[in-house]
C-alpha distance (Angstrom), angle and dihedral (degrees) to the residues before:
residue distance angle dihedral
M1 . . .
Q2 3.79 . .
E3 3.80 89.9 .
V4 3.81 91.4 51.6
R5 3.81 91.8 49.8
G6 3.79 90.0 48.7
M7 3.81 91.0 51.1
R8 3.81 91.5 50.2
D9 3.81 90.9 50.6
F10 3.81 89.7 49.8
L11 3.82 91.9 49.6
L12 3.80 90.8 48.4
K13 3.81 89.9 54.1
L14 3.81 89.6 50.6
W15 3.81 90.2 48.7
N16 3.82 89.9 55.6
Y17 3.81 90.5 50.6
S18 3.81 90.5 47.6
E19 3.78 94.0 49.6
S20 3.80 93.5 50.4
I21 3.82 92.3 48.3
N22 3.79 89.6 48.2
R23 3.79 89.8 53.7
E24 3.81 89.6 52.4
N25 3.80 91.8 48.4
F26 3.78 92.4 48.8
L27 3.80 94.9 49.8
S28 3.81 91.9 44.9
L29 3.82 89.5 64.7
L30 3.82 94.4 59.0
E31 3.80 120.3 100.5
K32 3.79 129.3 -140.4
N33 3.81 110.6 -106.3
G34 3.79 119.4 146.7
S35 3.80 93.6 -166.2
A36 3.82 97.6 46.2
K37 3.78 120.8 127.7
L38 3.82 105.3 -134.3
L39 3.81 127.0 -161.3
D40 3.80 125.7 -172.8
L41 3.80 111.8 -158.5
G42 3.78 106.4 -150.5
C43 3.80 94.0 12.9
D44 3.82 96.4 175.7
D45 3.83 108.1 -173.8
G46 3.82 93.2 -12.7
E47 3.80 96.4 -115.7
F48 3.81 94.7 121.1
T49 3.81 90.8 38.7
I50 3.79 91.1 59.3
E51 3.80 92.3 46.1
A52 3.81 89.9 53.2
S53 3.81 93.0 46.1
K54 3.81 91.9 52.6
L55 3.79 91.2 51.4
I56 3.82 90.9 49.5
G57 3.80 90.1 44.4
T58 3.79 97.0 -129.3
K59 3.79 132.5 130.2
I60 3.82 94.5 -168.1
V61 3.79 95.5 96.5
Y62 3.81 129.8 161.8
G63 3.78 129.2 -178.5
L64 3.79 127.0 -164.1
D65 3.78 125.2 -161.8
V66 3.77 141.0 140.4
V67 3.82 98.6 -138.4
E68 3.79 110.0 90.5
E69 3.80 95.6 -156.3
R70 3.81 92.7 54.3
L71 3.80 92.4 45.1
S72 3.80 89.8 54.5
K73 3.79 90.0 55.9
S74 3.81 89.9 49.6
E75 3.78 91.4 49.7
E76 3.81 90.1 52.3
K77 3.82 87.5 59.3
G78 3.82 91.6 56.6
I79 3.80 96.8 -99.6
K80 3.80 117.9 144.6
I81 3.78 102.5 -123.4
I82 3.80 130.2 -144.6
R83 3.80 119.2 -166.4
S84 3.78 109.3 -146.9
D85 3.80 145.5 126.9
L86 3.81 113.6 -113.2
N87 3.81 90.1 -145.8
K88 3.82 88.1 67.3
E89 3.80 136.8 57.6
L90 3.78 109.7 -75.3
P91 3.82 123.8 -117.2
I92 3.81 91.6 -124.5
K93 3.80 128.8 110.0
D94 3.79 123.0 -116.9
D95 3.83 122.4 -84.1
F96 3.80 93.8 8.8
F97 3.83 108.3 129.9
D98 3.80 131.7 59.7
V99 3.81 95.2 -163.4
I100 3.80 132.2 25.5
I101 3.79 123.4 -173.9
S102 3.79 131.2 -175.7
N103 3.79 122.7 174.7
Q104 3.82 120.7 -166.6
V105 3.81 94.5 -19.0
I106 3.81 109.2 102.1
E107 3.82 92.3 71.1
H108 3.81 90.1 62.3
L109 3.80 95.1 56.0
I110 3.78 128.5 99.2
D111 3.82 98.7 -159.4
V112 3.80 105.1 46.0
D113 3.81 92.8 164.0
L114 3.79 91.5 59.4
F115 3.82 90.5 46.8
V116 3.81 92.2 55.2
E117 3.81 92.7 42.3
E118 3.79 91.3 52.0
I119 3.81 92.6 49.5
Y120 3.80 88.8 53.7
R121 3.81 92.0 47.3
I122 3.80 97.3 50.7
L123 3.82 97.2 40.6
K124 3.79 117.6 93.5
P125 3.82 116.0 -119.7
G126 3.78 104.8 -84.1
G127 3.80 91.8 21.9
Y128 3.77 121.2 127.3
A129 3.79 141.3 -146.2
V130 3.80 132.1 -151.6
I131 3.80 116.2 -155.1
S132 3.81 127.5 -180.0
T133 3.80 131.6 -171.1
E134 3.79 144.3 152.5
N135 3.79 118.8 -77.7
L136 3.80 118.8 -122.6
A137 3.81 89.3 -161.4
S138 3.82 94.8 56.2
W139 3.81 113.7 129.8
H140 3.79 93.8 -114.8
N141 3.83 90.5 53.9
I142 3.81 90.8 47.4
F143 3.81 92.6 49.3
A144 3.81 91.6 48.7
L145 3.82 90.2 53.5
L146 3.81 91.6 47.6
F147 3.80 89.1 58.1
G148 3.80 92.5 48.8
Q149 3.81 94.0 -104.4
Q150 3.77 127.6 128.5
A151 3.81 114.3 -94.6
F152 3.82 110.2 -97.3
S153 3.82 91.6 -123.6
Q154 3.79 95.2 52.9
T155 3.78 127.1 90.6
I156 3.79 116.8 -161.9
S157 3.81 102.3 168.9
K158 3.78 131.1 54.0
K159 3.82 90.2 -155.1
S160 3.77 104.0 50.2
H161 3.81 147.6 -4.6
V162 3.80 105.1 -95.2
G163 3.79 138.9 160.7
C164 3.82 107.9 49.0
K165 3.79 118.7 68.0
L166 3.80 92.6 -169.2
S167 3.79 88.7 63.2
P168 3.83 116.0 111.3
H169 3.80 85.5 -127.9
Y170 3.81 90.3 70.5
C171 3.83 120.2 82.4
E172 3.81 112.2 -151.3
R173 3.80 91.8 -168.8
T174 3.79 95.1 60.0
G175 3.79 98.7 22.1
E176 3.80 88.5 -130.1
W177 3.78 134.1 128.7
A178 3.77 122.8 -128.7
K179 3.77 113.4 -109.4
N180 3.78 113.4 -106.9
K181 3.80 103.8 -115.2
G182 3.78 97.0 170.3
P183 3.79 137.1 56.7
I184 3.79 115.2 -68.0
H185 3.80 127.4 -117.4
N186 3.79 107.7 -102.3
K187 3.82 101.0 169.1
I188 3.81 123.4 30.6
F189 3.80 116.1 -168.5
A190 3.77 133.1 -152.0
Y191 3.81 121.9 -153.4
G192 3.81 94.9 -92.3
G193 3.78 94.9 44.7
L194 3.80 94.3 52.2
K195 3.79 90.9 50.1
E196 3.78 96.6 45.6
I197 3.82 98.3 45.7
F198 3.81 88.5 62.5
E199 3.81 93.3 42.9
L200 3.80 87.8 52.4
Y201 3.80 88.7 63.7
Q202 3.82 95.4 48.0
F203 3.80 99.2 -96.8
K204 3.78 120.4 143.9
V205 3.81 109.7 -129.3
E206 3.81 108.6 -138.7
S207 3.81 102.5 171.0
L208 3.79 138.8 8.0
L209 3.80 114.6 -173.6
G210 3.79 132.1 -177.2
S211 3.79 129.3 -150.8
G212 3.78 133.7 -171.9
Y213 3.79 119.5 33.7
Y214 3.79 120.0 -158.7
P215 2.98 131.1 -116.7
M216 3.82 94.4 13.0
P217 3.83 101.5 122.1
T218 3.81 100.5 -148.7
R219 3.79 135.1 53.3
S220 3.81 93.4 -123.2
L221 3.82 92.8 52.2
M222 3.81 89.6 47.4
K223 3.82 90.7 54.7
I224 3.80 92.8 50.0
A225 3.82 94.3 46.4
G226 3.80 91.7 45.9
R227 3.80 91.3 55.5
I228 3.81 91.1 49.8
D229 3.81 96.6 44.3
P230 3.83 113.0 18.0
R231 3.82 91.6 162.1
H232 3.81 92.9 76.5
T233 3.81 101.3 38.6
H234 3.79 125.8 118.6
F235 3.81 95.5 -114.1
I236 3.80 131.3 28.6
T237 3.81 124.7 -160.8
V238 3.79 125.1 -167.0
K239 3.81 130.4 -164.6
V240 3.79 114.7 -158.4
R241 3.80 133.1 177.8
K242 3.79 131.1 -151.2
């Protein structure tokens, strides 16, 4: 039991490294443009939206989400909010935005085709989108499957996290799973799938970066390994242009 707890703590540390590298990768793909109209699909509380807007240099910032409480927090930060469900057509006119971002959202959607189609529709010609998600083909997901456990990135129950006892959602002391308080993962992408779903809808893929490389024990080693082999990283981030 002690060994299992130690492994979960180690994996949690690697997750934190992976997430911070992914944030760096994502922001590195944004371009300076003081007049750009920016939209964050799944903006949550707007914290990341504002960080992205400052890097771009624009004050024309929109955030879309379905959770009222999170939208209110975004609005408090000066973001123009749009209430909508990303599994439906968006209440936005064609060719409106220069930049669209969406971080760790696409995996929660049911209709991924509609999501990609709508991004294409509302982007201006020449505009670009940056999308990030978890990677089904990451080494820690592969290892979990090899041992007969559920992949870390997958969610199979709406009630609770189940299936992988190395997950930080599992408590060895009580033998209980944490209740799933957030939206579940409906679609988990691998490197090739994320690239090709956007190519299917006529986007030009400009970059595809990986971040987080298990079991590399340090952040610097993770960054190096992720550049060499992005196909097996924890997170994958794609930049596409209309």
